[in-house]
C-alpha positions in Angstrom: -57.0 9.1 -10.9 -55.4 6.8 -13.5 -56.5 8.9 -16.5 -54.4 7.0 -18.9 -54.6 8.6 -22.4 -57.3 10.9 -21.2 -60.6 9.7 -22.8 -62.7 10.0 -19.7 -60.9 13.3 -18.7 -61.7 14.8 -22.1 -65.3 13.6 -21.9 -65.8 15.2 -18.4 -64.1 18.4 -19.6 -66.6 18.4 -22.5 -69.4 18.2 -20.0 -68.1 21.4 -18.3 -66.0 20.0 -15.5 -62.7 21.6 -14.6 -60.5 18.4 -14.7 -57.3 17.4 -13.0 -56.3 14.3 -15.0 -53.9 12.3 -12.9 -51.7 9.3 -13.9 -48.4 7.9 -12.8 -47.2 7.4 -16.4 -45.6 10.3 -18.1 -45.9 8.4 -21.4 -49.7 8.1 -21.0 -50.0 11.8 -20.0 -47.9 12.9 -23.0 -50.3 10.9 -25.3 -53.3 12.5 -23.5 -51.8 16.0 -24.0 -51.1 15.3 -27.6 -54.5 13.9 -28.4 -56.7 16.2 -26.2 -54.7 19.4 -25.8 -55.3 21.5 -22.8 -58.9 20.4 -21.9 -57.5 19.2 -18.6 -54.7 19.9 -16.2 -52.5 16.8 -16.8 -50.8 15.8 -13.5 -48.1 13.1 -13.1 -48.6 11.5 -9.7 -48.4 8.1 -8.1 -51.5 8.3 -5.9 -50.0 5.7 -3.5 -46.5 6.9 -3.3 -46.2 10.6 -4.1 -47.0 13.8 -2.2 -50.5 14.9 -3.1 -49.5 18.6 -3.1 -50.2 19.0 -6.9 -53.9 18.2 -6.3 -56.5 20.9 -5.9 -56.3 22.1 -2.2 -60.1 22.8 -2.0 -61.0 19.3 -3.0 -63.2 17.8 -5.7 -66.9 17.2 -6.5 -66.1 14.1 -8.4 -63.1 11.7 -8.3 -63.0 8.8 -10.8 -60.9 5.7 -10.8 -61.5 3.9 -14.1 -59.8 0.5 -14.4 -57.4 1.5 -11.6 -58.7 -0.1 -8.3 -57.4 -3.6 -9.1 -53.8 -2.2 -9.3 -53.8 -0.3 -6.0 -51.8 -2.1 -3.3 -53.3 -0.1 -0.5 -56.8 0.0 -1.9 -58.9 0.8 1.2 -56.4 3.4 2.5 -56.1 5.1 -0.9 -59.9 5.2 -1.6 -60.6 6.6 1.9 -57.8 9.2 1.5 -59.3 10.2 -1.8 -62.7 10.4 -0.1 -61.2 13.0 2.3 -60.5 15.1 -0.8 -64.2 15.2 -1.7 -66.1 18.4 -1.1 -69.4 18.0 0.8 -71.8 16.2 -1.6 -69.0 14.9 -3.7 -68.7 11.4 -5.1 -65.9 8.9 -5.7 -66.7 6.6 -8.7 -64.8 3.3 -9.1 -65.2 1.7 -12.5 -63.7 -1.8 -12.7 -64.1 -5.0 -14.8 -65.9 -7.8 -13.0 -63.7 -10.9 -12.3 -66.5 -13.2 -13.2 -66.7 -11.7 -16.7 -62.9 -11.5 -17.2 -60.8 -14.3 -18.8 -58.6 -16.1 -16.3 -55.4 -14.8 -18.0 -56.6 -11.2 -17.4 -58.0 -11.7 -13.9 -55.5 -9.2 -12.4 -57.2 -6.3 -14.0 -60.6 -7.1 -12.4 -62.2 -7.2 -8.9 -64.2 -10.1 -7.6 -67.4 -9.8 -5.5 -65.5 -9.9 -2.1 -63.2 -7.1 -3.3 -66.1 -5.0 -4.5 -67.9 -5.5 -1.2 -64.8 -4.4 0.7 -64.8 -1.1 -1.2 -68.2 -0.2 0.2 -66.9 -0.2 3.8 -66.8 3.1 5.6 -68.8 5.2 3.1 -72.0 6.9 4.1 -73.8 5.6 1.0 -72.9 3.3 -1.9 -74.5 2.4 -5.2 -73.5 -0.3 -7.6 -74.4 -0.4 -11.3 -73.3 -3.2 -13.5 -73.0 -3.1 -17.3 -71.3 -5.1 -19.9 -68.9 -6.9 -17.6 -68.0 -3.9 -15.5 -69.1 -2.5 -12.1 -69.6 1.2 -11.4 -69.4 1.9 -7.7 -70.6 5.4 -6.6 -69.3 6.1 -3.1 -70.5 9.1 -1.0 -69.1 10.4 2.2 -67.2 10.5 4.4 -65.8 13.8 3.1 -62.7 15.3 4.7 -64.6 17.1 7.5 -66.5 14.0 8.6 -65.3 12.3 11.8 -65.4 9.0 9.8 -62.9 10.4 7.4 -60.1 11.3 9.9 -57.0 9.2 9.3 -55.7 8.0 12.6 -53.0 5.7 11.1 -50.3 8.4 11.0 
């Protein structure tokens, strides 16, 4: 989710993953297509506002959000909805700059410790790995068949 110009999508495809690279920006997707070709299925989708019909109906083993979480307006809802798209054993990985290591004028692109802690809520297991001013959160379960994953808000 939020593939931008496709670097991570192309890397994952090179590792053997079948990749749906999703972004809301057609401009970014056009650049990704031009630079990386058909290594991924490039999908234009606003994850918070559009119908998810273009996503793979059988779910995913891995969903990544690289430098996207800070921009989500319904962060918890969106991450848990994505969690319901995971296959059993699948993981959702959130990669984000750390607010403490981000200059004040760029603070909007990063998450602080409270925001990071909130992302862990409702997952069966979480891991955090920090490196060079970024946090990597690895979130497992609930998957779409788990009672914890059922969306009762609609």
